[in-house]
PDB file of N, CA, C and O in Angstrom:
ATOM      1  N   MET A   1     -95.996-169.049 -10.117  1.00  0.00           N
ATOM      2  CA  MET A   1     -94.797-169.253 -10.620  1.00  0.00           C
ATOM      3  C   MET A   1     -95.284-168.977 -12.222  1.00  0.00           C
ATOM      4  O   MET A   1     -95.922-169.917 -12.695  1.00  0.00           O
ATOM      5  N   THR A   2     -95.072-167.815 -13.126  1.00  0.00           N
ATOM      6  CA  THR A   2     -95.589-167.253 -14.343  1.00  0.00           C
ATOM      7  C   THR A   2     -94.143-167.695 -15.445  1.00  0.00           C
ATOM      8  O   THR A   2     -92.966-167.568 -15.107  1.00  0.00           O
ATOM      9  N   SER A   3     -94.590-168.182 -16.684  1.00  0.00           N
ATOM     10  CA  SER A   3     -93.471-168.573 -17.706  1.00  0.00           C
ATOM     11  C   SER A   3     -92.409-167.406 -17.396  1.00  0.00           C
ATOM     12  O   SER A   3     -91.239-167.581 -17.736  1.00  0.00           O
ATOM     13  N   GLU A   4     -92.719-166.461 -16.887  1.00  0.00           N
ATOM     14  CA  GLU A   4     -91.665-165.237 -17.753  1.00  0.00           C
ATOM     15  C   GLU A   4     -90.867-165.773 -16.486  1.00  0.00           C
ATOM     16  O   GLU A   4     -89.745-166.081 -16.888  1.00  0.00           O
ATOM     17  N   SER A   5     -90.974-165.998 -15.204  1.00  0.00           N
ATOM     18  CA  SER A   5     -90.126-165.986 -14.155  1.00  0.00           C
ATOM     19  C   SER A   5     -88.791-167.351 -14.451  1.00  0.00           C
ATOM     20  O   SER A   5     -87.598-167.122 -14.251  1.00  0.00           O
ATOM     21  N   ARG A   6     -89.402-168.932 -15.023  1.00  0.00           N
ATOM     22  CA  ARG A   6     -89.396-169.435 -15.191  1.00  0.00           C
ATOM     23  C   ARG A   6     -87.766-169.882 -15.636  1.00  0.00           C
ATOM     24  O   ARG A   6     -87.637-169.852 -16.860  1.00  0.00           O
ATOM     25  N   PRO A   7     -86.393-170.323 -14.833  1.00  0.00           N
ATOM     26  CA  PRO A   7     -85.594-170.968 -15.039  1.00  0.00           C
ATOM     27  C   PRO A   7     -85.509-171.392 -17.065  1.00  0.00           C
ATOM     28  O   PRO A   7     -86.285-172.248 -17.488  1.00  0.00           O
ATOM     29  N   ALA A   8     -84.550-170.706 -18.026  1.00  0.00           N
ATOM     30  CA  ALA A   8     -84.615-170.965 -19.016  1.00  0.00           C
ATOM     31  C   ALA A   8     -83.451-172.214 -19.390  1.00  0.00           C
ATOM     32  O   ALA A   8     -83.124-172.541 -20.531  1.00  0.00           O
ATOM     33  N   SER A   9     -82.986-172.743 -18.238  1.00  0.00           N
ATOM     34  CA  SER A   9     -81.952-173.602 -17.871  1.00  0.00           C
ATOM     35  C   SER A   9     -81.833-174.485 -16.530  1.00  0.00           C
ATOM     36  O   SER A   9     -82.160-173.897 -15.499  1.00  0.00           O
ATOM     37  N   PHE A  10     -81.519-175.472 -16.442  1.00  0.00           N
ATOM     38  CA  PHE A  10     -80.979-176.400 -15.370  1.00  0.00           C
ATOM     39  C   PHE A  10     -79.860-175.079 -14.843  1.00  0.00           C
ATOM     40  O   PHE A  10     -80.179-174.357 -13.898  1.00  0.00           O
ATOM     41  N   ALA A  11     -78.728-174.919 -15.486  1.00  0.00           N
ATOM     42  CA  ALA A  11     -77.795-174.262 -15.057  1.00  0.00           C
ATOM     43  C   ALA A  11     -78.051-172.943 -14.431  1.00  0.00           C
ATOM     44  O   ALA A  11     -77.429-172.359 -13.543  1.00  0.00           O
ATOM     45  N   SER A  12     -79.121-172.604 -15.104  1.00  0.00           N
ATOM     46  CA  SER A  12     -79.711-170.870 -14.321  1.00  0.00           C
ATOM     47  C   SER A  12     -80.445-171.497 -12.656  1.00  0.00           C
ATOM     48  O   SER A  12     -81.073-170.603 -12.089  1.00  0.00           O
ATOM     49  N   MET A  13     -80.423-172.644 -12.004  1.00  0.00           N
ATOM     50  CA  MET A  13     -80.976-172.810 -11.540  1.00  0.00           C
ATOM     51  C   MET A  13     -79.725-173.011 -10.570  1.00  0.00           C
ATOM     52  O   MET A  13     -78.587-173.100 -11.031  1.00  0.00           O
ATOM     53  N   ALA A  14     -80.047-173.093  -8.926  1.00  0.00           N
ATOM     54  CA  ALA A  14     -79.068-173.403  -8.159  1.00  0.00           C
ATOM     55  C   ALA A  14     -79.018-174.634  -7.733  1.00  0.00           C
ATOM     56  O   ALA A  14     -79.275-174.988  -6.582  1.00  0.00           O
ATOM     57  N   LEU A  15     -78.591-175.541  -8.899  1.00  0.00           N
ATOM     58  CA  LEU A  15     -78.508-176.409  -8.738  1.00  0.00           C
ATOM     59  C   LEU A  15     -77.049-177.023  -7.766  1.00  0.00           C
ATOM     60  O   LEU A  15     -76.543-176.218  -6.984  1.00  0.00           O
ATOM     61  N   LYS A  16     -76.495-178.325  -7.864  1.00  0.00           N
ATOM     62  CA  LYS A  16     -75.512-178.526  -6.870  1.00  0.00           C
ATOM     63  C   LYS A  16     -74.452-178.830  -8.253  1.00  0.00           C
ATOM     64  O   LYS A  16     -74.911-179.530  -9.155  1.00  0.00           O
ATOM     65  N   PRO A  17     -72.946-178.248  -8.389  1.00  0.00           N
ATOM     66  CA  PRO A  17     -72.785-179.169  -9.554  1.00  0.00           C
ATOM     67  C   PRO A  17     -72.742-180.578 -10.431  1.00  0.00           C
ATOM     68  O   PRO A  17     -72.637-180.883 -11.619  1.00  0.00           O
ATOM     69  N   SER A  18     -72.897-181.314  -9.057  1.00  0.00           N
ATOM     70  CA  SER A  18     -72.790-182.936  -9.377  1.00  0.00           C
ATOM     71  C   SER A  18     -73.871-182.789 -10.111  1.00  0.00           C
ATOM     72  O   SER A  18     -73.776-183.155 -11.283  1.00  0.00           O
ATOM     73  N   ILE A  19     -75.002-182.300  -9.705  1.00  0.00           N
ATOM     74  CA  ILE A  19     -76.454-182.827 -10.124  1.00  0.00           C
ATOM     75  C   ILE A  19     -76.339-182.066 -11.672  1.00  0.00           C
ATOM     76  O   ILE A  19     -77.008-182.646 -12.527  1.00  0.00           O
ATOM     77  N   LEU A  20     -75.708-181.048 -12.071  1.00  0.00           N
ATOM     78  CA  LEU A  20     -75.973-180.104 -13.076  1.00  0.00           C
ATOM     79  C   LEU A  20     -74.656-181.073 -13.873  1.00  0.00           C
ATOM     80  O   LEU A  20     -74.669-181.323 -15.079  1.00  0.00           O
ATOM     81  N   LYS A  21     -73.834-181.418 -13.153  1.00  0.00           N
ATOM     82  CA  LYS A  21     -72.859-182.765 -14.849  1.00  0.00           C
ATOM     83  C   LYS A  21     -73.824-183.620 -15.071  1.00  0.00           C
ATOM     84  O   LYS A  21     -74.210-183.753 -16.233  1.00  0.00           O
ATOM     85  N   ALA A  22     -74.499-184.480 -13.892  1.00  0.00           N
ATOM     86  CA  ALA A  22     -75.004-185.714 -14.377  1.00  0.00           C
ATOM     87  C   ALA A  22     -76.125-185.145 -15.182  1.00  0.00           C
ATOM     88  O   ALA A  22     -76.183-185.753 -16.251  1.00  0.00           O
ATOM     89  N   LEU A  23     -76.837-184.420 -15.111  1.00  0.00           N
ATOM     90  CA  LEU A  23     -78.037-183.392 -16.678  1.00  0.00           C
ATOM     91  C   LEU A  23     -77.287-183.626 -17.418  1.00  0.00           C
ATOM     92  O   LEU A  23     -77.336-184.732 -17.956  1.00  0.00           O
ATOM     93  N   GLY A  24     -76.342-182.766 -17.745  1.00  0.00           N
ATOM     94  CA  GLY A  24     -75.515-182.650 -18.924  1.00  0.00           C
ATOM     95  C   GLY A  24     -75.019-184.008 -19.312  1.00  0.00           C
ATOM     96  O   GLY A  24     -74.941-184.189 -20.527  1.00  0.00           O
ATOM     97  N   GLU A  25     -74.670-184.996 -18.539  1.00  0.00           N
ATOM     98  CA  GLU A  25     -74.101-186.377 -19.386  1.00  0.00           C
ATOM     99  C   GLU A  25     -75.100-187.084 -19.961  1.00  0.00           C
ATOM    100  O   GLU A  25     -74.964-187.959 -20.817  1.00  0.00           O
ATOM    101  N   LEU A  26     -76.591-186.503 -19.246  1.00  0.00           N
ATOM    102  CA  LEU A  26     -77.440-187.704 -19.442  1.00  0.00           C
ATOM    103  C   LEU A  26     -78.389-186.736 -21.038  1.00  0.00           C
ATOM    104  O   LEU A  26     -79.163-187.198 -21.877  1.00  0.00           O
ATOM    105  N   GLY A  27     -77.859-185.357 -20.857  1.00  0.00           N
ATOM    106  CA  GLY A  27     -78.337-184.646 -22.419  1.00  0.00           C
ATOM    107  C   GLY A  27     -79.549-184.223 -22.297  1.00  0.00           C
ATOM    108  O   GLY A  27     -80.405-184.462 -23.149  1.00  0.00           O
ATOM    109  N   TYR A  28     -79.847-183.326 -20.876  1.00  0.00           N
ATOM    110  CA  TYR A  28     -80.731-182.673 -20.423  1.00  0.00           C
ATOM    111  C   TYR A  28     -80.026-181.186 -20.064  1.00  0.00           C
ATOM    112  O   TYR A  28     -79.165-180.921 -19.226  1.00  0.00           O
ATOM    113  N   GLU A  29     -80.698-180.356 -20.989  1.00  0.00           N
ATOM    114  CA  GLU A  29     -80.467-178.923 -20.663  1.00  0.00           C
ATOM    115  C   GLU A  29     -81.641-178.110 -20.248  1.00  0.00           C
ATOM    116  O   GLU A  29     -81.499-177.286 -19.345  1.00  0.00           O
ATOM    117  N   LEU A  30     -82.992-178.302 -20.938  1.00  0.00           N
ATOM    118  CA  LEU A  30     -84.111-177.863 -20.260  1.00  0.00           C
ATOM    119  C   LEU A  30     -85.079-178.324 -19.439  1.00  0.00           C
ATOM    120  O   LEU A  30     -85.564-179.434 -19.658  1.00  0.00           O
ATOM    121  N   PRO A  31     -85.492-177.577 -18.415  1.00  0.00           N
ATOM    122  CA  PRO A  31     -86.084-178.396 -17.888  1.00  0.00           C
ATOM    123  C   PRO A  31     -88.066-177.839 -18.160  1.00  0.00           C
ATOM    124  O   PRO A  31     -88.659-176.763 -18.233  1.00  0.00           O
ATOM    125  N   THR A  32     -88.468-179.364 -18.229  1.00  0.00           N
ATOM    126  CA  THR A  32     -90.122-179.031 -18.066  1.00  0.00           C
ATOM    127  C   THR A  32     -90.758-177.968 -17.210  1.00  0.00           C
ATOM    128  O   THR A  32     -90.204-177.389 -16.276  1.00  0.00           O
ATOM    129  N   ALA A  33     -91.940-177.786 -17.624  1.00  0.00           N
ATOM    130  CA  ALA A  33     -92.864-176.801 -17.359  1.00  0.00           C
ATOM    131  C   ALA A  33     -92.583-176.921 -15.646  1.00  0.00           C
ATOM    132  O   ALA A  33     -92.168-176.048 -14.884  1.00  0.00           O
ATOM    133  N   ILE A  34     -93.131-178.907 -15.241  1.00  0.00           N
ATOM    134  CA  ILE A  34     -93.342-178.767 -14.297  1.00  0.00           C
ATOM    135  C   ILE A  34     -92.128-178.861 -12.926  1.00  0.00           C
ATOM    136  O   ILE A  34     -92.324-178.929 -11.713  1.00  0.00           O
ATOM    137  N   GLN A  35     -90.807-178.830 -13.748  1.00  0.00           N
ATOM    138  CA  GLN A  35     -89.741-178.757 -13.518  1.00  0.00           C
ATOM    139  C   GLN A  35     -89.481-177.633 -13.125  1.00  0.00           C
ATOM    140  O   GLN A  35     -89.401-177.560 -11.899  1.00  0.00           O
ATOM    141  N   ALA A  36     -89.197-176.073 -14.048  1.00  0.00           N
ATOM    142  CA  ALA A  36     -88.817-175.264 -14.199  1.00  0.00           C
ATOM    143  C   ALA A  36     -89.645-174.439 -13.020  1.00  0.00           C
ATOM    144  O   ALA A  36     -89.112-173.548 -12.357  1.00  0.00           O
ATOM    145  N   GLN A  37     -91.560-175.025 -12.788  1.00  0.00           N
ATOM    146  CA  GLN A  37     -92.154-174.459 -11.808  1.00  0.00           C
ATOM    147  C   GLN A  37     -91.869-174.643  -9.917  1.00  0.00           C
ATOM    148  O   GLN A  37     -92.011-173.920  -8.930  1.00  0.00           O
ATOM    149  N   THR A  38     -91.272-176.448 -10.277  1.00  0.00           N
ATOM    150  CA  THR A  38     -91.505-176.886  -8.968  1.00  0.00           C
ATOM    151  C   THR A  38     -89.924-176.366  -7.832  1.00  0.00           C
ATOM    152  O   THR A  38     -89.893-175.780  -6.749  1.00  0.00           O
ATOM    153  N   ILE A  39     -88.589-177.020  -8.887  1.00  0.00           N
ATOM    154  CA  ILE A  39     -87.102-176.891  -8.209  1.00  0.00           C
ATOM    155  C   ILE A  39     -87.009-175.883  -7.439  1.00  0.00           C
ATOM    156  O   ILE A  39     -86.786-176.064  -6.242  1.00  0.00           O
ATOM    157  N   PRO A  40     -87.165-174.563  -7.984  1.00  0.00           N
ATOM    158  CA  PRO A  40     -86.751-173.646  -7.121  1.00  0.00           C
ATOM    159  C   PRO A  40     -87.809-173.209  -6.040  1.00  0.00           C
ATOM    160  O   PRO A  40     -87.557-172.275  -5.279  1.00  0.00           O
ATOM    161  N   LEU A  41     -89.185-174.011  -5.977  1.00  0.00           N
ATOM    162  CA  LEU A  41     -89.402-173.879  -5.060  1.00  0.00           C
ATOM    163  C   LEU A  41     -88.862-175.150  -3.859  1.00  0.00           C
ATOM    164  O   LEU A  41     -88.134-174.800  -2.930  1.00  0.00           O
ATOM    165  N   ILE A  42     -89.184-176.228  -3.965  1.00  0.00           N
ATOM    166  CA  ILE A  42     -88.105-176.954  -3.241  1.00  0.00           C
ATOM    167  C   ILE A  42     -86.589-176.778  -3.290  1.00  0.00           C
ATOM    168  O   ILE A  42     -86.239-177.913  -2.969  1.00  0.00           O
ATOM    169  N   LEU A  43     -85.667-176.211  -3.450  1.00  0.00           N
ATOM    170  CA  LEU A  43     -84.467-175.385  -3.176  1.00  0.00           C
ATOM    171  C   LEU A  43     -84.860-174.672  -2.498  1.00  0.00           C
ATOM    172  O   LEU A  43     -83.880-174.167  -1.951  1.00  0.00           O
ATOM    173  N   ASP A  44     -85.684-174.269  -2.148  1.00  0.00           N
ATOM    174  CA  ASP A  44     -86.070-172.839  -1.227  1.00  0.00           C
ATOM    175  C   ASP A  44     -86.569-173.155  -0.058  1.00  0.00           C
ATOM    176  O   ASP A  44     -86.712-172.314   0.830  1.00  0.00           O
ATOM    177  N   GLY A  45     -87.005-174.844   0.119  1.00  0.00           N
ATOM    178  CA  GLY A  45     -87.394-175.772   1.651  1.00  0.00           C
ATOM    179  C   GLY A  45     -89.132-175.751   1.650  1.00  0.00           C
ATOM    180  O   GLY A  45     -89.788-175.858   2.687  1.00  0.00           O
ATOM    181  N   ARG A  46     -89.658-175.612   0.454  1.00  0.00           N
ATOM    182  CA  ARG A  46     -90.817-175.776   0.061  1.00  0.00           C
ATOM    183  C   ARG A  46     -91.441-176.693   0.037  1.00  0.00           C
ATOM    184  O   ARG A  46     -91.004-177.607  -0.664  1.00  0.00           O
ATOM    185  N   ASP A  47     -92.754-176.919   0.773  1.00  0.00           N
ATOM    186  CA  ASP A  47     -93.006-178.097   0.379  1.00  0.00           C
ATOM    187  C   ASP A  47     -93.620-178.141  -0.904  1.00  0.00           C
ATOM    188  O   ASP A  47     -93.510-177.011  -1.378  1.00  0.00           O
ATOM    189  N   VAL A  48     -94.220-178.901  -1.706  1.00  0.00           N
ATOM    190  CA  VAL A  48     -94.970-178.630  -3.322  1.00  0.00           C
ATOM    191  C   VAL A  48     -94.973-180.031  -2.993  1.00  0.00           C
ATOM    192  O   VAL A  48     -94.245-180.845  -2.424  1.00  0.00           O
ATOM    193  N   LEU A  49     -96.821-179.955  -3.970  1.00  0.00           N
ATOM    194  CA  LEU A  49     -97.546-180.960  -4.359  1.00  0.00           C
ATOM    195  C   LEU A  49     -98.001-180.821  -6.068  1.00  0.00           C
ATOM    196  O   LEU A  49     -99.167-180.504  -6.304  1.00  0.00           O
ATOM    197  N   GLY A  50     -97.233-181.020  -7.001  1.00  0.00           N
ATOM    198  CA  GLY A  50     -97.720-180.904  -8.457  1.00  0.00           C
ATOM    199  C   GLY A  50     -98.398-181.870  -8.934  1.00  0.00           C
ATOM    200  O   GLY A  50     -98.586-182.961  -8.397  1.00  0.00           O
ATOM    201  N   GLN A  51     -98.812-181.478 -10.025  1.00  0.00           N
ATOM    202  CA  GLN A  51     -99.337-182.388 -11.303  1.00  0.00           C
ATOM    203  C   GLN A  51     -98.853-182.231 -12.568  1.00  0.00           C
ATOM    204  O   GLN A  51     -98.535-181.098 -12.929  1.00  0.00           O
ATOM    205  N   ALA A  52     -98.736-183.174 -13.322  1.00  0.00           N
ATOM    206  CA  ALA A  52     -98.615-182.731 -14.495  1.00  0.00           C
ATOM    207  C   ALA A  52     -98.462-184.430 -15.442  1.00  0.00           C
ATOM    208  O   ALA A  52     -98.111-185.533 -15.023  1.00  0.00           O
ATOM    209  N   GLN A  53     -98.809-184.069 -16.536  1.00  0.00           N
ATOM    210  CA  GLN A  53     -99.022-185.133 -17.782  1.00  0.00           C
ATOM    211  C   GLN A  53     -98.198-186.575 -17.405  1.00  0.00           C
ATOM    212  O   GLN A  53     -97.249-186.275 -16.681  1.00  0.00           O
ATOM    213  N   THR A  54     -98.227-187.447 -17.555  1.00  0.00           N
ATOM    214  CA  THR A  54     -97.707-188.243 -17.519  1.00  0.00           C
ATOM    215  C   THR A  54     -96.290-188.104 -18.571  1.00  0.00           C
ATOM    216  O   THR A  54     -96.174-187.626 -19.699  1.00  0.00           O
ATOM    217  N   GLY A  55     -95.401-188.687 -17.737  1.00  0.00           N
ATOM    218  CA  GLY A  55     -94.042-188.065 -18.734  1.00  0.00           C
ATOM    219  C   GLY A  55     -92.922-187.105 -19.544  1.00  0.00           C
ATOM    220  O   GLY A  55     -91.962-187.146 -20.313  1.00  0.00           O
ATOM    221  N   THR A  56     -94.077-185.921 -18.523  1.00  0.00           N
ATOM    222  CA  THR A  56     -93.479-184.469 -18.888  1.00  0.00           C
ATOM    223  C   THR A  56     -92.007-183.826 -17.464  1.00  0.00           C
ATOM    224  O   THR A  56     -91.373-182.776 -17.351  1.00  0.00           O
ATOM    225  N   GLY A  57     -92.043-185.244 -16.592  1.00  0.00           N
ATOM    226  CA  GLY A  57     -90.569-184.373 -15.958  1.00  0.00           C
ATOM    227  C   GLY A  57     -90.917-184.624 -14.065  1.00  0.00           C
ATOM    228  O   GLY A  57     -90.135-184.172 -13.228  1.00  0.00           O
TER     229      GLY A  57
END
């Protein structure tokens, strides 16, 4: 997935409203790079193995 195809926000992903609400209540608006690259794949039912620097999502 390239940076051009990354969702700009959690709201632009196909997340359940309850998850979006919880993210908003916690103050999270934008996914980190690893989240933006993996969440769409996970929601599509694909297996994912990701690697990111500690603390980046």
